[in-house]
PABA-595265 format. One line per field, with one value per residue: residue number from 1; x, z, y of N, C-alpha, C in turn. Coordinates in nm, 3 decimals. Atoms other than C-alpha are relative to their C-alpha. Layout:
N
seq <- c(NUM,...)
n.xx <- c(X,...)
n.zz <- c(Z,...)
n.yy <- c(Y,...)
ca.xx <- c(X,...)
ca.zz <- c(Z,...)
ca.yy <- c(Y,...)
c.xx <- c(X,...)
c.zz <- c(Z,...)
c.yy <- c(Y,...)
//
This chain:
183
seq <- c(1,2,3,4,5,6,7,8,9,10,11,12,13,14,15,16,17,18,19,20,21,22,23,24,25,26,27,28,29,30,31,32,33,34,35,36,37,38,39,40,41,42,43,44,45,46,47,48,49,50,51,52,53,54,55,56,57,58,59,60,61,62,63,64,65,66,67,68,69,70,71,72,73,74,75,76,77,78,79,80,81,82,83,84,85,86,87,88,89,90,91,92,93,94,95,96,97,98,99,100,101,102,103,104,105,106,107,108,109,110,111,112,113,114,115,116,117,118,119,120,121,122,123,124,125,126,127,128,129,130,131,132,133,134,135,136,137,138,139,140,141,142,143,144,145,146,147,148,149,150,151,152,153,154,155,156,157,158,159,160,161,162,163,164,165,166,167,168,169,170,171,172,173,174,175,176,177,178,179,180,181,182,183)
n.xx <- c(0.082,-0.087,0.005,0.049,-0.047,0.119,0.050,-0.003,0.057,-0.069,-0.015,0.071,0.142,0.013,-0.015,0.096,0.115,-0.025,0.000,0.150,0.062,-0.037,0.076,0.130,-0.001,-0.013,0.132,0.105,-0.032,0.031,0.156,0.044,-0.022,0.074,0.138,-0.014,-0.016,0.132,0.086,-0.057,0.049,0.156,0.003,-0.017,0.112,0.128,-0.029,0.017,-0.102,0.055,-0.051,0.081,0.114,-0.059,-0.069,0.064,-0.066,0.014,0.093,-0.065,-0.079,0.108,0.045,-0.101,0.009,0.115,-0.024,-0.095,0.065,-0.070,0.074,0.003,-0.033,-0.152,-0.092,0.028,0.023,-0.002,-0.035,-0.142,-0.052,0.023,-0.067,-0.147,-0.026,-0.052,-0.062,-0.144,-0.047,-0.146,-0.030,-0.150,-0.051,-0.007,0.127,0.057,0.070,0.064,0.122,0.084,0.040,-0.027,0.006,-0.113,-0.094,-0.020,0.123,0.000,0.131,0.064,0.089,0.148,0.025,-0.047,-0.139,-0.103,-0.076,-0.132,0.014,0.003,0.117,-0.036,0.009,0.161,0.052,-0.059,0.069,0.153,0.011,-0.057,0.032,-0.092,0.052,-0.045,0.101,0.136,0.059,0.016,-0.043,0.107,-0.077,0.074,-0.116,-0.038,0.114,0.028,-0.103,0.026,0.106,-0.047,-0.087,0.106,0.052,-0.117,-0.018,0.087,-0.026,-0.130,0.045,0.077,-0.085,-0.091,0.070,0.013,-0.131,-0.050,0.061,-0.050,-0.114,0.026,0.056,-0.095,-0.099,0.072,0.017,-0.140,-0.034,0.075,-0.057,-0.140,0.027,0.056,-0.103)
n.zz <- c(0.014,0.001,-0.117,0.055,-0.065,-0.083,0.024,-0.106,0.054,-0.004,-0.141,0.000,-0.009,-0.145,-0.087,0.021,-0.076,-0.143,-0.040,0.005,-0.108,-0.112,-0.026,-0.045,-0.130,-0.098,0.005,-0.064,-0.155,-0.043,-0.005,-0.087,-0.132,-0.023,-0.026,-0.138,-0.092,-0.007,-0.072,-0.149,-0.062,-0.021,-0.109,-0.115,0.006,-0.030,-0.134,0.012,-0.057,-0.129,-0.115,-0.023,-0.079,-0.129,-0.076,0.034,-0.068,-0.126,-0.009,-0.015,0.141,0.079,-0.044,0.042,0.142,0.020,-0.037,0.100,0.127,0.097,0.044,-0.124,0.048,-0.043,0.107,0.083,-0.072,0.085,0.143,0.024,-0.004,0.140,0.106,-0.002,0.048,0.128,0.087,-0.004,0.121,0.025,0.119,0.012,0.134,0.026,0.030,-0.117,-0.064,-0.145,-0.005,-0.123,-0.060,-0.146,-0.058,0.043,-0.109,-0.032,-0.069,-0.140,-0.043,-0.040,-0.101,0.035,0.073,0.138,0.003,-0.001,-0.127,0.014,0.001,0.143,0.027,-0.004,-0.154,-0.031,0.067,-0.067,-0.130,0.023,0.050,-0.116,-0.124,-0.082,-0.138,-0.074,0.012,-0.004,0.149,0.034,0.146,0.115,0.129,0.134,0.109,0.007,0.070,0.138,0.078,0.018,0.098,0.126,0.039,0.052,0.132,0.087,0.055,0.112,0.110,0.064,0.089,0.124,0.077,0.079,0.132,0.089,0.055,0.109,0.128,0.058,0.051,0.125,0.098,0.018,0.069,0.141,0.066,0.036,0.119,0.115,0.043,0.057,0.124,0.099,0.045)
n.yy <- c(-0.115,-0.126,-0.094,-0.118,-0.135,-0.045,-0.127,-0.090,-0.119,-0.129,-0.073,-0.121,0.019,0.035,-0.117,-0.092,0.050,-0.021,-0.131,-0.020,0.060,-0.067,-0.126,0.020,0.065,-0.100,-0.077,0.086,0.023,-0.133,-0.008,0.084,-0.045,-0.111,0.039,0.045,-0.115,-0.065,0.085,-0.011,-0.124,0.014,0.086,-0.088,-0.116,0.077,0.050,0.151,0.100,0.056,-0.061,-0.120,0.029,0.058,-0.108,-0.128,-0.111,-0.015,-0.115,-0.125,-0.056,-0.041,-0.144,-0.096,-0.010,-0.071,-0.132,-0.072,-0.011,0.108,0.121,0.100,0.134,0.040,-0.039,-0.105,-0.130,-0.119,0.055,-0.016,0.131,0.062,-0.072,0.032,0.132,-0.036,0.111,0.002,0.071,-0.005,0.076,0.003,0.010,0.144,0.049,0.043,-0.105,0.027,-0.091,0.012,-0.118,-0.017,-0.151,-0.065,-0.017,-0.125,-0.060,-0.013,-0.006,-0.122,0.025,0.005,-0.130,0.000,-0.068,0.098,0.024,0.051,0.141,0.061,0.070,0.141,0.047,0.004,0.123,0.117,0.014,0.049,0.132,0.093,-0.045,-0.071,0.021,-0.124,-0.109,0.062,0.006,0.144,0.023,0.003,0.026,-0.040,0.020,0.145,0.077,-0.039,0.068,0.138,-0.002,-0.057,0.108,0.115,-0.053,-0.019,0.131,0.027,-0.104,0.050,0.107,-0.052,-0.087,0.085,0.042,-0.119,-0.047,0.099,-0.039,-0.110,0.021,0.081,-0.092,-0.088,0.050,0.023,-0.131,-0.039,0.084,-0.039,-0.129,0.021,0.066,-0.094,-0.100)
ca.xx <- c(0.004,0.152,0.212,0.004,0.120,-0.074,-0.294,-0.206,-0.415,-0.256,-0.133,-0.296,-0.651,-0.591,-0.462,-0.743,-1.003,-0.836,-0.836,-1.213,-1.311,-1.107,-1.272,-1.613,-1.535,-1.411,-1.728,-1.958,-1.771,-1.797,-2.180,-2.229,-2.062,-2.228,-2.562,-2.448,-2.352,-2.685,-2.866,-2.646,-2.761,-3.133,-3.105,-2.986,-3.248,-3.536,-3.373,-3.364,-3.074,-3.158,-2.926,-3.136,-3.433,-3.230,-3.045,-3.294,-3.160,-3.159,-3.474,-3.231,-3.027,-3.360,-3.491,-3.171,-3.191,-3.557,-3.454,-3.194,-3.443,-3.231,-3.357,-3.466,-3.364,-3.041,-2.731,-2.909,-2.898,-2.777,-2.738,-2.368,-2.292,-2.470,-2.320,-1.969,-2.024,-1.825,-1.706,-1.335,-1.178,-0.810,-0.688,-0.321,-0.107,-0.105,-0.470,-0.597,-0.881,-1.010,-1.361,-1.565,-1.719,-1.648,-1.648,-1.443,-1.125,-1.094,-1.435,-1.488,-1.812,-2.067,-2.255,-2.648,-2.619,-2.452,-2.122,-1.792,-1.602,-1.246,-1.365,-1.282,-1.588,-1.417,-1.392,-1.766,-1.838,-1.609,-1.775,-2.125,-2.032,-1.849,-1.994,-1.822,-1.872,-1.674,-1.937,-2.238,-2.293,-2.432,-2.287,-2.512,-2.345,-2.438,-2.090,-2.020,-2.380,-2.403,-2.056,-2.154,-2.465,-2.267,-2.009,-2.297,-2.425,-2.079,-2.018,-2.314,-2.233,-1.871,-2.029,-2.261,-1.992,-1.748,-1.997,-2.060,-1.697,-1.619,-1.881,-1.753,-1.410,-1.504,-1.703,-1.426,-1.169,-1.417,-1.485,-1.106,-1.062,-1.332,-1.192,-0.840,-0.975,-1.154,-0.849)
ca.zz <- c(-0.004,-0.104,0.153,0.097,0.179,0.488,0.428,0.650,0.624,0.560,0.877,0.771,0.762,1.113,1.267,1.113,1.265,1.599,1.601,1.506,1.769,2.043,1.977,1.988,2.297,2.482,2.377,2.480,2.822,2.876,2.808,3.022,3.331,3.287,3.282,3.608,3.768,3.680,3.821,4.148,4.191,4.129,4.381,4.639,4.536,4.568,4.893,4.765,4.968,5.255,5.488,5.462,5.611,5.868,5.994,5.944,6.030,6.395,6.507,6.615,6.280,6.102,6.296,6.216,5.853,5.857,6.034,5.776,5.486,5.360,5.198,5.466,5.270,5.369,5.177,5.027,5.246,4.991,4.668,4.687,4.760,4.435,4.236,4.335,4.194,3.866,3.575,3.592,3.271,3.234,2.891,2.851,2.533,2.572,2.470,2.816,2.973,3.327,3.341,3.653,3.879,4.232,4.452,4.297,4.500,4.481,4.633,4.982,5.187,5.241,5.552,5.582,5.452,5.150,5.236,5.168,5.466,5.511,5.513,5.188,5.028,5.004,5.394,5.413,5.164,5.360,5.697,5.550,5.394,5.707,5.985,6.283,6.632,6.765,6.599,6.642,6.263,6.171,5.859,5.541,5.260,4.915,4.722,4.810,4.727,4.409,4.297,4.359,4.149,3.881,3.868,3.799,3.523,3.382,3.326,3.096,2.922,2.858,2.697,2.463,2.389,2.283,2.036,1.904,1.860,1.682,1.430,1.391,1.342,1.079,0.901,0.920,0.780,0.486,0.406,0.395,0.153,-0.075,-0.087,-0.154,-0.441,-0.599,-0.609)
ca.yy <- c(0.000,0.338,0.597,0.915,1.280,1.387,1.691,1.978,2.289,2.627,2.796,3.131,2.966,2.804,3.130,3.330,3.076,3.100,3.469,3.482,3.227,3.394,3.727,3.572,3.368,3.683,3.890,3.593,3.560,3.931,3.924,3.619,3.758,4.091,3.911,3.740,4.072,4.221,3.909,3.941,4.307,4.213,3.937,4.190,4.459,4.185,4.063,3.688,3.561,3.334,3.503,3.830,3.645,3.456,3.774,4.072,4.417,4.502,4.720,4.986,5.007,4.993,5.295,5.468,5.402,5.530,5.841,5.925,5.854,5.550,5.240,4.981,4.678,4.477,4.611,4.897,5.198,5.439,5.211,5.283,4.914,4.802,5.074,4.952,4.606,4.635,4.407,4.314,4.209,4.111,4.009,3.917,3.898,3.524,3.495,3.449,3.634,3.650,3.803,3.854,4.099,4.234,4.541,4.805,4.835,5.200,5.266,5.387,5.329,5.594,5.659,5.687,6.057,5.940,6.091,5.902,5.747,5.621,5.261,5.054,4.920,4.568,4.561,4.639,4.359,4.116,4.206,4.175,3.843,3.688,3.897,4.071,3.943,4.264,4.480,4.254,4.209,3.867,3.706,3.764,3.582,3.688,3.659,3.285,3.149,3.339,3.234,2.876,2.925,3.110,2.809,2.556,2.783,2.839,2.468,2.443,2.782,2.641,2.333,2.527,2.779,2.504,2.362,2.706,2.792,2.452,2.543,2.870,2.780,2.513,2.771,3.026,2.791,2.692,3.053,3.126,2.823,2.940,3.290,3.164,2.932,3.219,3.445)
c.xx <- c(0.088,-0.034,-0.052,0.054,-0.117,-0.050,-0.004,-0.053,0.094,-0.001,-0.082,-0.158,-0.022,0.005,-0.111,-0.146,0.022,-0.023,-0.163,-0.067,0.046,-0.069,-0.145,-0.010,0.005,-0.127,-0.107,0.036,-0.024,-0.159,-0.045,0.021,-0.057,-0.145,-0.005,0.007,-0.128,-0.108,0.039,-0.066,-0.156,-0.047,-0.010,-0.123,-0.146,0.022,-0.014,0.102,-0.052,0.050,-0.077,-0.124,0.042,0.054,-0.065,0.081,-0.050,-0.129,0.069,0.069,-0.124,-0.064,0.097,-0.003,-0.134,0.013,0.089,-0.063,0.068,-0.095,0.018,0.040,0.145,0.091,-0.035,-0.042,-0.009,0.027,0.147,0.067,-0.016,0.066,0.147,0.034,0.033,0.048,0.146,0.039,0.158,0.021,0.141,0.032,0.010,-0.139,-0.069,-0.083,-0.053,-0.112,-0.083,-0.067,0.021,-0.024,0.114,0.100,0.032,-0.117,0.015,-0.155,-0.062,-0.088,-0.135,-0.031,0.054,0.132,0.119,0.081,0.145,-0.001,0.005,-0.129,0.015,0.001,-0.138,-0.064,0.049,-0.073,-0.141,-0.007,0.037,-0.064,0.112,-0.059,0.023,-0.116,-0.145,-0.063,-0.003,0.050,-0.131,0.061,-0.080,0.111,0.001,-0.119,-0.019,0.116,-0.005,-0.097,0.052,0.090,-0.089,-0.032,0.116,0.051,-0.085,0.027,0.127,-0.035,-0.059,0.101,0.097,-0.043,-0.008,0.132,0.063,-0.065,0.051,0.129,0.008,-0.049,0.090,0.108,-0.064,-0.007,0.141,0.045,-0.066,0.056,0.135,-0.009,-0.048,0.100,0.094)
c.zz <- c(0.000,0.103,-0.071,0.079,0.095,-0.039,0.114,-0.044,0.009,0.138,0.011,0.031,0.159,0.093,-0.015,0.074,0.138,0.042,0.011,0.118,0.137,0.028,0.043,0.147,0.108,0.005,0.067,0.158,0.067,0.031,0.115,0.148,0.022,0.042,0.152,0.093,0.013,0.085,0.138,0.063,0.013,0.113,0.138,0.009,0.051,0.131,0.003,0.061,0.133,0.117,0.041,0.092,0.130,0.098,-0.048,0.068,0.140,0.004,0.023,-0.125,-0.091,0.022,-0.041,-0.151,-0.037,0.025,-0.102,-0.155,-0.085,-0.028,0.123,-0.036,0.045,-0.117,-0.085,0.062,-0.086,-0.155,-0.031,-0.019,-0.132,-0.111,-0.009,-0.066,-0.160,-0.080,0.022,-0.120,-0.008,-0.124,-0.037,-0.152,-0.029,-0.023,0.109,0.053,0.123,-0.002,0.120,0.041,0.156,0.037,-0.054,0.122,0.042,0.074,0.142,0.040,0.018,0.125,-0.035,-0.058,-0.131,-0.015,0.007,0.148,-0.037,-0.028,-0.150,-0.016,0.002,0.143,0.026,-0.050,0.086,0.130,-0.025,-0.037,0.118,0.133,0.089,0.135,0.079,-0.023,-0.008,-0.138,-0.028,-0.149,-0.106,-0.127,-0.114,-0.103,-0.023,-0.057,-0.138,-0.085,-0.017,-0.109,-0.137,-0.061,-0.069,-0.136,-0.108,-0.070,-0.134,-0.112,-0.080,-0.103,-0.127,-0.084,-0.086,-0.131,-0.094,-0.068,-0.087,-0.138,-0.067,-0.056,-0.124,-0.109,-0.057,-0.095,-0.146,-0.081,-0.059,-0.127,-0.122,-0.058,-0.069,-0.141,-0.109,-0.060,-0.098)
c.yy <- c(0.131,0.100,0.138,0.119,0.039,0.149,0.102,0.147,0.115,0.071,0.130,-0.022,-0.041,0.112,0.082,-0.068,0.007,0.128,0.033,-0.061,0.053,0.126,-0.028,-0.064,0.113,0.090,-0.071,0.000,0.130,0.011,-0.095,0.052,0.132,-0.028,-0.047,0.108,0.075,-0.088,0.012,0.125,-0.016,-0.082,0.074,0.097,-0.084,-0.064,-0.163,-0.088,-0.026,0.061,0.129,-0.034,-0.060,0.102,0.141,0.117,0.029,0.126,0.149,0.056,0.031,0.132,0.098,0.021,0.088,0.141,0.080,-0.006,-0.100,-0.105,-0.103,-0.130,-0.018,0.039,0.125,0.135,0.112,-0.044,-0.004,-0.141,-0.061,0.067,-0.033,-0.148,0.008,-0.137,0.020,-0.089,0.008,-0.106,0.030,-0.024,-0.145,-0.062,-0.055,0.106,-0.051,0.102,-0.036,0.131,0.005,0.148,0.075,0.040,0.142,0.071,0.011,-0.010,0.131,-0.028,0.025,0.126,-0.001,0.061,-0.104,-0.010,-0.046,-0.162,-0.056,-0.077,-0.163,-0.044,-0.007,-0.132,-0.130,-0.015,-0.042,-0.158,-0.101,0.036,0.043,-0.026,0.126,0.107,-0.042,0.004,-0.151,-0.024,0.005,-0.031,0.013,-0.051,-0.160,-0.082,0.026,-0.051,-0.140,-0.022,0.020,-0.125,-0.114,0.048,0.013,-0.133,-0.027,0.101,-0.044,-0.110,0.047,0.094,-0.084,-0.051,0.112,0.043,-0.107,0.027,0.113,0.004,-0.081,0.097,0.114,-0.052,-0.025,0.120,0.046,-0.089,0.040,0.129,-0.019,-0.071,0.096,0.106,-0.050)
//
């Protein structure tokens, strides 16, 4: 049986398909995480976390919020906490992207009159998440349960995205082949 020369597709076609799929993947990942960020904010606004029901605000703090005309829901006195939840995108030269959302590191907490304080917003988020026995603040986890839920959804999203990108890469390579033959 005679040996046949292996067919190796041209590098330009492969590189072009990789670039197209990387761009689409990055855009889709950004969109997915922004949808999750918005869902997280809505869950806080609608008070849908179990910890909010287990540990409602103390009557004293609730009265203080009412006296200042602040929102009486948990985590939403001035809406500043929600406004600090931002997208984080890191894209390196090695075609690696890390996309997520968290509390903006530069932000400072606001008091009930909506004036900035010296307290970093990330510290506030940590205390709210884990609680503080010294300050009599019960833990009200929001980030951990939501990140767990997002990980579950992310697995399915990755599976669907892989199938979509495989089709896209195949189509892109075929289109480049047709263009090359036409020239």
